PDB file of N, CA, C and O in Angstrom:
ATOM      1  N   UNK A   1      12.538  -1.892  10.470  1.00  0.00           N
ATOM      2  CA  UNK A   1      12.080  -1.692   9.115  1.00  0.00           C
ATOM      3  C   UNK A   1      11.335  -0.355   9.059  1.00  0.00           C
ATOM      4  O   UNK A   1      10.523  -0.058   9.934  1.00  0.00           O
ATOM      5  N   UNK A   2      11.607   0.433   8.050  1.00  0.00           N
ATOM      6  CA  UNK A   2      10.993   1.757   7.926  1.00  0.00           C
ATOM      7  C   UNK A   2       9.599   1.670   7.317  1.00  0.00           C
ATOM      8  O   UNK A   2       9.209   0.631   6.784  1.00  0.00           O
ATOM      9  N   UNK A   3       8.860   2.755   7.400  1.00  0.00           N
ATOM     10  CA  UNK A   3       7.549   2.823   6.771  1.00  0.00           C
ATOM     11  C   UNK A   3       7.694   2.606   5.269  1.00  0.00           C
ATOM     12  O   UNK A   3       6.920   1.856   4.675  1.00  0.00           O
ATOM     13  N   UNK A   4       8.658   3.242   4.663  1.00  0.00           N
ATOM     14  CA  UNK A   4       8.924   3.080   3.233  1.00  0.00           C
ATOM     15  C   UNK A   4       9.135   1.600   2.904  1.00  0.00           C
ATOM     16  O   UNK A   4       8.520   1.078   1.974  1.00  0.00           O
ATOM     17  N   UNK A   5      10.002   0.922   3.665  1.00  0.00           N
ATOM     18  CA  UNK A   5      10.297  -0.490   3.428  1.00  0.00           C
ATOM     19  C   UNK A   5       9.054  -1.358   3.577  1.00  0.00           C
ATOM     20  O   UNK A   5       8.843  -2.285   2.794  1.00  0.00           O
ATOM     21  N   UNK A   6       8.241  -1.066   4.569  1.00  0.00           N
ATOM     22  CA  UNK A   6       7.036  -1.858   4.791  1.00  0.00           C
ATOM     23  C   UNK A   6       6.028  -1.661   3.666  1.00  0.00           C
ATOM     24  O   UNK A   6       5.383  -2.618   3.238  1.00  0.00           O
ATOM     25  N   UNK A   7       5.886  -0.432   3.184  1.00  0.00           N
ATOM     26  CA  UNK A   7       4.987  -0.186   2.056  1.00  0.00           C
ATOM     27  C   UNK A   7       5.497  -0.924   0.823  1.00  0.00           C
ATOM     28  O   UNK A   7       4.715  -1.550   0.108  1.00  0.00           O
ATOM     29  N   UNK A   8       6.809  -0.855   0.568  1.00  0.00           N
ATOM     30  CA  UNK A   8       7.393  -1.572  -0.580  1.00  0.00           C
ATOM     31  C   UNK A   8       7.210  -3.082  -0.435  1.00  0.00           C
ATOM     32  O   UNK A   8       6.996  -3.773  -1.431  1.00  0.00           O
ATOM     33  N   UNK A   9       7.289  -3.597   0.777  1.00  0.00           N
ATOM     34  CA  UNK A   9       7.096  -5.029   1.008  1.00  0.00           C
ATOM     35  C   UNK A   9       5.642  -5.426   0.748  1.00  0.00           C
ATOM     36  O   UNK A   9       5.380  -6.475   0.160  1.00  0.00           O
ATOM     37  N   UNK A  10       4.713  -4.600   1.177  1.00  0.00           N
ATOM     38  CA  UNK A  10       3.295  -4.870   0.994  1.00  0.00           C
ATOM     39  C   UNK A  10       2.879  -4.695  -0.467  1.00  0.00           C
ATOM     40  O   UNK A  10       2.086  -5.478  -0.991  1.00  0.00           O
ATOM     41  N   UNK A  11       3.415  -3.672  -1.114  1.00  0.00           N
ATOM     42  CA  UNK A  11       3.078  -3.347  -2.499  1.00  0.00           C
ATOM     43  C   UNK A  11       4.364  -3.242  -3.327  1.00  0.00           C
ATOM     44  O   UNK A  11       4.864  -2.137  -3.539  1.00  0.00           O
ATOM     45  N   UNK A  12       4.905  -4.365  -3.795  1.00  0.00           N
ATOM     46  CA  UNK A  12       6.177  -4.359  -4.540  1.00  0.00           C
ATOM     47  C   UNK A  12       6.149  -3.533  -5.830  1.00  0.00           C
ATOM     48  O   UNK A  12       7.204  -3.135  -6.324  1.00  0.00           O
ATOM     49  N   UNK A  13       4.968  -3.271  -6.379  1.00  0.00           N
ATOM     50  CA  UNK A  13       4.890  -2.517  -7.631  1.00  0.00           C
ATOM     51  C   UNK A  13       4.995  -1.004  -7.440  1.00  0.00           C
ATOM     52  O   UNK A  13       5.139  -0.265  -8.415  1.00  0.00           O
ATOM     53  N   UNK A  14       4.924  -0.543  -6.203  1.00  0.00           N
ATOM     54  CA  UNK A  14       5.038   0.893  -5.929  1.00  0.00           C
ATOM     55  C   UNK A  14       6.455   1.344  -6.289  1.00  0.00           C
ATOM     56  O   UNK A  14       7.436   0.694  -5.927  1.00  0.00           O
ATOM     57  N   UNK A  15       6.546   2.471  -7.011  1.00  0.00           N
ATOM     58  CA  UNK A  15       7.870   2.968  -7.397  1.00  0.00           C
ATOM     59  C   UNK A  15       8.111   4.365  -6.822  1.00  0.00           C
ATOM     60  O   UNK A  15       7.257   4.932  -6.141  1.00  0.00           O
ATOM     61  N   UNK A  16       9.286   4.899  -7.114  1.00  0.00           N
ATOM     62  CA  UNK A  16       9.662   6.217  -6.574  1.00  0.00           C
ATOM     63  C   UNK A  16       8.681   7.308  -6.991  1.00  0.00           C
ATOM     64  O   UNK A  16       8.384   8.207  -6.204  1.00  0.00           O
ATOM     65  N   UNK A  17       8.180   7.237  -8.213  1.00  0.00           N
ATOM     66  CA  UNK A  17       7.207   8.225  -8.675  1.00  0.00           C
ATOM     67  C   UNK A  17       5.953   8.231  -7.825  1.00  0.00           C
ATOM     68  O   UNK A  17       5.378   9.286  -7.554  1.00  0.00           O
ATOM     69  N   UNK A  18       5.523   7.024  -7.397  1.00  0.00           N
ATOM     70  CA  UNK A  18       4.348   6.936  -6.527  1.00  0.00           C
ATOM     71  C   UNK A  18       4.607   7.644  -5.205  1.00  0.00           C
ATOM     72  O   UNK A  18       3.730   8.326  -4.676  1.00  0.00           O
ATOM     73  N   UNK A  19       5.812   7.478  -4.677  1.00  0.00           N
ATOM     74  CA  UNK A  19       6.135   8.108  -3.395  1.00  0.00           C
ATOM     75  C   UNK A  19       6.239   9.631  -3.523  1.00  0.00           C
ATOM     76  O   UNK A  19       6.080  10.344  -2.533  1.00  0.00           O
ATOM     77  N   UNK A  20       6.498  10.122  -4.705  1.00  0.00           N
ATOM     78  CA  UNK A  20       6.582  11.573  -4.881  1.00  0.00           C
ATOM     79  C   UNK A  20       5.233  12.197  -5.204  1.00  0.00           C
ATOM     80  O   UNK A  20       4.994  13.361  -4.883  1.00  0.00           O
ATOM     81  N   UNK A  21       4.342  11.425  -5.841  1.00  0.00           N
ATOM     82  CA  UNK A  21       3.080  12.005  -6.294  1.00  0.00           C
ATOM     83  C   UNK A  21       1.839  11.490  -5.572  1.00  0.00           C
ATOM     84  O   UNK A  21       0.861  12.225  -5.438  1.00  0.00           O
ATOM     85  N   UNK A  22       1.857  10.241  -5.105  1.00  0.00           N
ATOM     86  CA  UNK A  22       0.625   9.636  -4.610  1.00  0.00           C
ATOM     87  C   UNK A  22       0.672   9.202  -3.149  1.00  0.00           C
ATOM     88  O   UNK A  22      -0.366   8.978  -2.528  1.00  0.00           O
ATOM     89  N   UNK A  23       1.879   9.086  -2.607  1.00  0.00           N
ATOM     90  CA  UNK A  23       2.035   8.649  -1.221  1.00  0.00           C
ATOM     91  C   UNK A  23       2.923   9.666  -0.515  1.00  0.00           C
ATOM     92  O   UNK A  23       4.108   9.790  -0.823  1.00  0.00           O
ATOM     93  N   UNK A  24       2.343  10.387   0.426  1.00  0.00           N
ATOM     94  CA  UNK A  24       3.098  11.409   1.132  1.00  0.00           C
ATOM     95  C   UNK A  24       3.314  10.945   2.572  1.00  0.00           C
ATOM     96  O   UNK A  24       2.365  10.681   3.311  1.00  0.00           O
ATOM     97  N   UNK A  25       4.590  10.854   2.948  1.00  0.00           N
ATOM     98  CA  UNK A  25       4.949  10.463   4.305  1.00  0.00           C
ATOM     99  C   UNK A  25       5.592  11.656   4.997  1.00  0.00           C
ATOM    100  O   UNK A  25       6.271  12.464   4.363  1.00  0.00           O
ATOM    101  N   UNK A  26       5.372  11.757   6.297  1.00  0.00           N
ATOM    102  CA  UNK A  26       5.944  12.846   7.081  1.00  0.00           C
ATOM    103  C   UNK A  26       6.766  12.250   8.214  1.00  0.00           C
ATOM    104  O   UNK A  26       6.315  11.345   8.915  1.00  0.00           O
ATOM    105  N   UNK A  27       7.970  12.765   8.384  1.00  0.00           N
ATOM    106  CA  UNK A  27       8.859  12.346   9.471  1.00  0.00           C
ATOM    107  C   UNK A  27       8.927  13.478  10.482  1.00  0.00           C
ATOM    108  O   UNK A  27       9.348  14.587  10.150  1.00  0.00           O
ATOM    109  N   UNK A  28       8.517  13.204  11.708  1.00  0.00           N
ATOM    110  CA  UNK A  28       8.509  14.258  12.725  1.00  0.00           C
ATOM    111  C   UNK A  28       9.717  14.184  13.650  1.00  0.00           C
ATOM    112  O   UNK A  28       9.744  14.855  14.682  1.00  0.00           O
ATOM    113  N   UNK A  29      10.710  13.383  13.299  1.00  0.00           N
ATOM    114  CA  UNK A  29      11.919  13.295  14.113  1.00  0.00           C
ATOM    115  C   UNK A  29      12.507  14.687  14.294  1.00  0.00           C
ATOM    116  O   UNK A  29      12.703  15.414  13.321  1.00  0.00           O
ATOM    117  N   UNK A  30      12.784  15.050  15.520  1.00  0.00           N
ATOM    118  CA  UNK A  30      13.376  16.351  15.811  1.00  0.00           C
ATOM    119  C   UNK A  30      12.415  17.514  15.696  1.00  0.00           C
ATOM    120  O   UNK A  30      12.839  18.669  15.723  1.00  0.00           O
ATOM    121  N   UNK A  31      11.160  17.241  15.571  1.00  0.00           N
ATOM    122  CA  UNK A  31      10.150  18.282  15.418  1.00  0.00           C
ATOM    123  C   UNK A  31       9.296  18.360  16.676  1.00  0.00           C
ATOM    124  O   UNK A  31       9.241  17.415  17.462  1.00  0.00           O
ATOM    125  N   UNK A  32       8.640  19.479  16.853  1.00  0.00           N
ATOM    126  CA  UNK A  32       7.698  19.603  17.964  1.00  0.00           C
ATOM    127  C   UNK A  32       6.303  19.155  17.550  1.00  0.00           C
ATOM    128  O   UNK A  32       5.383  19.142  18.368  1.00  0.00           O
ATOM    129  N   UNK A  33       6.143  18.788  16.279  1.00  0.00           N
ATOM    130  CA  UNK A  33       4.854  18.304  15.784  1.00  0.00           C
ATOM    131  C   UNK A  33       4.550  16.929  16.369  1.00  0.00           C
ATOM    132  O   UNK A  33       5.451  16.231  16.833  1.00  0.00           O
ATOM    133  N   UNK A  34       3.297  16.552  16.345  1.00  0.00           N
ATOM    134  CA  UNK A  34       2.892  15.235  16.810  1.00  0.00           C
ATOM    135  C   UNK A  34       2.214  14.480  15.674  1.00  0.00           C
ATOM    136  O   UNK A  34       1.718  15.078  14.719  1.00  0.00           O
ATOM    137  N   UNK A  35       2.203  13.172  15.793  1.00  0.00           N
ATOM    138  CA  UNK A  35       1.535  12.343  14.797  1.00  0.00           C
ATOM    139  C   UNK A  35       0.031  12.423  15.044  1.00  0.00           C
ATOM    140  O   UNK A  35      -0.421  12.248  16.176  1.00  0.00           O
ATOM    141  N   UNK A  36      -0.742  12.685  13.997  1.00  0.00           N
ATOM    142  CA  UNK A  36      -2.201  12.775  14.177  1.00  0.00           C
ATOM    143  C   UNK A  36      -2.792  11.471  14.707  1.00  0.00           C
ATOM    144  O   UNK A  36      -2.313  10.384  14.382  1.00  0.00           O
ATOM    145  N   UNK A  37      -3.823  11.589  15.516  1.00  0.00           N
ATOM    146  CA  UNK A  37      -4.520  10.407  16.037  1.00  0.00           C
ATOM    147  C   UNK A  37      -5.001   9.546  14.875  1.00  0.00           C
ATOM    148  O   UNK A  37      -5.556  10.056  13.902  1.00  0.00           O
ATOM    149  N   UNK A  38      -4.784   8.244  14.982  1.00  0.00           N
ATOM    150  CA  UNK A  38      -5.248   7.311  13.965  1.00  0.00           C
ATOM    151  C   UNK A  38      -4.378   7.211  12.730  1.00  0.00           C
ATOM    152  O   UNK A  38      -4.684   6.440  11.821  1.00  0.00           O
ATOM    153  N   UNK A  39      -3.294   7.978  12.678  1.00  0.00           N
ATOM    154  CA  UNK A  39      -2.419   7.934  11.509  1.00  0.00           C
ATOM    155  C   UNK A  39      -1.700   6.593  11.438  1.00  0.00           C
ATOM    156  O   UNK A  39      -1.309   6.032  12.462  1.00  0.00           O
ATOM    157  N   UNK A  40      -1.531   6.091  10.232  1.00  0.00           N
ATOM    158  CA  UNK A  40      -0.773   4.863  10.009  1.00  0.00           C
ATOM    159  C   UNK A  40       0.700   5.250  10.058  1.00  0.00           C
ATOM    160  O   UNK A  40       1.135   6.156   9.346  1.00  0.00           O
ATOM    161  N   UNK A  41       1.472   4.550  10.912  1.00  0.00           N
ATOM    162  CA  UNK A  41       2.837   5.000  11.162  1.00  0.00           C
ATOM    163  C   UNK A  41       3.785   3.854  11.456  1.00  0.00           C
ATOM    164  O   UNK A  41       3.382   2.746  11.810  1.00  0.00           O
ATOM    165  N   UNK A  42       5.047   4.163  11.295  1.00  0.00           N
ATOM    166  CA  UNK A  42       6.142   3.308  11.757  1.00  0.00           C
ATOM    167  C   UNK A  42       7.136   4.256  12.402  1.00  0.00           C
ATOM    168  O   UNK A  42       7.702   5.119  11.730  1.00  0.00           O
ATOM    169  N   UNK A  43       7.351   4.101  13.695  1.00  0.00           N
ATOM    170  CA  UNK A  43       8.246   5.007  14.411  1.00  0.00           C
ATOM    171  C   UNK A  43       7.721   6.423  14.356  1.00  0.00           C
ATOM    172  O   UNK A  43       6.568   6.682  14.701  1.00  0.00           O
ATOM    173  N   UNK A  44       8.573   7.344  13.919  1.00  0.00           N
ATOM    174  CA  UNK A  44       8.196   8.756  13.857  1.00  0.00           C
ATOM    175  C   UNK A  44       7.757   9.199  12.463  1.00  0.00           C
ATOM    176  O   UNK A  44       7.657  10.395  12.190  1.00  0.00           O
ATOM    177  N   UNK A  45       7.497   8.240  11.588  1.00  0.00           N
ATOM    178  CA  UNK A  45       7.073   8.549  10.216  1.00  0.00           C
ATOM    179  C   UNK A  45       5.649   8.042  10.015  1.00  0.00           C
ATOM    180  O   UNK A  45       5.323   6.909  10.369  1.00  0.00           O
ATOM    181  N   UNK A  46       4.804   8.902   9.438  1.00  0.00           N
ATOM    182  CA  UNK A  46       3.417   8.504   9.207  1.00  0.00           C
ATOM    183  C   UNK A  46       2.970   8.861   7.798  1.00  0.00           C
ATOM    184  O   UNK A  46       3.559   9.715   7.135  1.00  0.00           O
ATOM    185  N   UNK A  47       1.908   8.184   7.357  1.00  0.00           N
ATOM    186  CA  UNK A  47       1.328   8.480   6.044  1.00  0.00           C
ATOM    187  C   UNK A  47       0.424   9.691   6.210  1.00  0.00           C
ATOM    188  O   UNK A  47      -0.566   9.652   6.940  1.00  0.00           O
ATOM    189  N   UNK A  48       0.782  10.763   5.521  1.00  0.00           N
ATOM    190  CA  UNK A  48      -0.003  11.995   5.578  1.00  0.00           C
ATOM    191  C   UNK A  48      -1.094  11.980   4.515  1.00  0.00           C
ATOM    192  O   UNK A  48      -2.210  12.442   4.755  1.00  0.00           O
ATOM    193  N   UNK A  49      -0.768  11.447   3.343  1.00  0.00           N
ATOM    194  CA  UNK A  49      -1.718  11.434   2.239  1.00  0.00           C
ATOM    195  C   UNK A  49      -1.472  10.203   1.378  1.00  0.00           C
ATOM    196  O   UNK A  49      -0.325   9.855   1.095  1.00  0.00           O
ATOM    197  N   UNK A  50      -2.548   9.548   0.962  1.00  0.00           N
ATOM    198  CA  UNK A  50      -2.466   8.364   0.103  1.00  0.00           C
ATOM    199  C   UNK A  50      -3.512   8.538  -0.992  1.00  0.00           C
ATOM    200  O   UNK A  50      -4.709   8.420  -0.732  1.00  0.00           O
ATOM    201  N   UNK A  51      -3.067   8.815  -2.208  1.00  0.00           N
ATOM    202  CA  UNK A  51      -4.000   9.020  -3.321  1.00  0.00           C
ATOM    203  C   UNK A  51      -3.711   8.060  -4.473  1.00  0.00           C
ATOM    204  O   UNK A  51      -4.031   8.359  -5.624  1.00  0.00           O
ATOM    205  N   UNK A  52      -3.113   6.918  -4.172  1.00  0.00           N
ATOM    206  CA  UNK A  52      -2.810   5.944  -5.220  1.00  0.00           C
ATOM    207  C   UNK A  52      -4.129   5.440  -5.800  1.00  0.00           C
ATOM    208  O   UNK A  52      -5.026   5.054  -5.050  1.00  0.00           O
ATOM    209  N   UNK A  53      -4.256   5.440  -7.132  1.00  0.00           N
ATOM    210  CA  UNK A  53      -5.548   5.093  -7.739  1.00  0.00           C
ATOM    211  C   UNK A  53      -5.911   3.609  -7.696  1.00  0.00           C
ATOM    212  O   UNK A  53      -7.088   3.270  -7.821  1.00  0.00           O
ATOM    213  N   UNK A  54      -4.937   2.715  -7.522  1.00  0.00           N
ATOM    214  CA  UNK A  54      -5.250   1.288  -7.572  1.00  0.00           C
ATOM    215  C   UNK A  54      -4.891   0.523  -6.298  1.00  0.00           C
ATOM    216  O   UNK A  54      -5.302  -0.627  -6.144  1.00  0.00           O
ATOM    217  N   UNK A  55      -4.152   1.118  -5.405  1.00  0.00           N
ATOM    218  CA  UNK A  55      -3.756   0.444  -4.177  1.00  0.00           C
ATOM    219  C   UNK A  55      -4.390   1.141  -2.984  1.00  0.00           C
ATOM    220  O   UNK A  55      -4.350   2.366  -2.872  1.00  0.00           O
ATOM    221  N   UNK A  56      -4.975   0.351  -2.096  1.00  0.00           N
ATOM    222  CA  UNK A  56      -5.601   0.951  -0.919  1.00  0.00           C
ATOM    223  C   UNK A  56      -4.541   1.283   0.133  1.00  0.00           C
ATOM    224  O   UNK A  56      -3.521   0.605   0.255  1.00  0.00           O
ATOM    225  N   UNK A  57      -4.813   2.324   0.869  1.00  0.00           N
ATOM    226  CA  UNK A  57      -3.909   2.723   1.938  1.00  0.00           C
ATOM    227  C   UNK A  57      -3.792   1.573   2.933  1.00  0.00           C
ATOM    228  O   UNK A  57      -4.802   1.027   3.376  1.00  0.00           O
ATOM    229  N   UNK A  58      -2.557   1.204   3.285  1.00  0.00           N
ATOM    230  CA  UNK A  58      -2.407   0.096   4.226  1.00  0.00           C
ATOM    231  C   UNK A  58      -2.921   0.473   5.617  1.00  0.00           C
ATOM    232  O   UNK A  58      -2.915   1.638   6.014  1.00  0.00           O
ATOM    233  N   UNK A  59      -3.357  -0.539   6.326  1.00  0.00           N
ATOM    234  CA  UNK A  59      -3.799  -0.324   7.706  1.00  0.00           C
ATOM    235  C   UNK A  59      -2.601  -0.474   8.634  1.00  0.00           C
ATOM    236  O   UNK A  59      -1.561  -1.013   8.253  1.00  0.00           O
ATOM    237  N   UNK A  60      -2.766   0.004   9.838  1.00  0.00           N
ATOM    238  CA  UNK A  60      -1.703  -0.157  10.835  1.00  0.00           C
ATOM    239  C   UNK A  60      -1.437  -1.637  11.082  1.00  0.00           C
ATOM    240  O   UNK A  60      -0.286  -2.048  11.232  1.00  0.00           O
ATOM    241  N   UNK A  61      -2.499  -2.434  11.123  1.00  0.00           N
ATOM    242  CA  UNK A  61      -2.342  -3.877  11.358  1.00  0.00           C
ATOM    243  C   UNK A  61      -1.544  -4.542  10.234  1.00  0.00           C
ATOM    244  O   UNK A  61      -0.711  -5.409  10.497  1.00  0.00           O
ATOM    245  N   UNK A  62      -1.795  -4.143   8.983  1.00  0.00           N
ATOM    246  CA  UNK A  62      -1.031  -4.713   7.865  1.00  0.00           C
ATOM    247  C   UNK A  62       0.453  -4.392   8.010  1.00  0.00           C
ATOM    248  O   UNK A  62       1.300  -5.265   7.826  1.00  0.00           O
ATOM    249  N   UNK A  63       0.766  -3.151   8.338  1.00  0.00           N
ATOM    250  CA  UNK A  63       2.175  -2.761   8.468  1.00  0.00           C
ATOM    251  C   UNK A  63       2.812  -3.420   9.681  1.00  0.00           C
ATOM    252  O   UNK A  63       3.967  -3.841   9.619  1.00  0.00           O
ATOM    253  N   UNK A  64       2.078  -3.517  10.781  1.00  0.00           N
ATOM    254  CA  UNK A  64       2.618  -4.146  11.991  1.00  0.00           C
ATOM    255  C   UNK A  64       2.934  -5.621  11.769  1.00  0.00           C
ATOM    256  O   UNK A  64       3.832  -6.169  12.408  1.00  0.00           O
ATOM    257  N   UNK A  65       2.198  -6.262  10.867  1.00  0.00           N
ATOM    258  CA  UNK A  65       2.393  -7.694  10.591  1.00  0.00           C
ATOM    259  C   UNK A  65       3.662  -7.958   9.775  1.00  0.00           C
ATOM    260  O   UNK A  65       4.126  -9.096   9.712  1.00  0.00           O
ATOM    261  N   UNK A  66       4.220  -6.931   9.156  1.00  0.00           N
ATOM    262  CA  UNK A  66       5.427  -7.090   8.348  1.00  0.00           C
ATOM    263  C   UNK A  66       6.640  -6.939   9.251  1.00  0.00           C
ATOM    264  O   UNK A  66       6.850  -5.895   9.869  1.00  0.00           O
ATOM    265  N   UNK A  67       7.424  -7.990   9.314  1.00  0.00           N
ATOM    266  CA  UNK A  67       8.636  -7.956  10.130  1.00  0.00           C
ATOM    267  C   UNK A  67       9.842  -8.180   9.238  1.00  0.00           C
ATOM    268  O   UNK A  67       9.717  -8.643   8.104  1.00  0.00           O
ATOM    269  N   UNK A  68      11.004  -7.846   9.762  1.00  0.00           N
ATOM    270  CA  UNK A  68      12.215  -7.972   8.957  1.00  0.00           C
ATOM    271  C   UNK A  68      12.557  -9.407   8.685  1.00  0.00           C
ATOM    272  O   UNK A  68      13.553  -9.689   8.018  1.00  0.00           O
TER     273      UNK A  68
END
């Protein structure tokens, strides 16, 4: 399950506009960049910025608890 899928599972009301304006994810696949320490992530994708006004940024534990 991807980070996107897990966020949608946790917050079903999140829409595409939220992902373009309020939730920024970064995929480092094929990059020499590294995931910042403490970043909430699934695989090689992490949440870079979360500015949603009504939903709190999910924790790693919340995302890890979501299984397919």
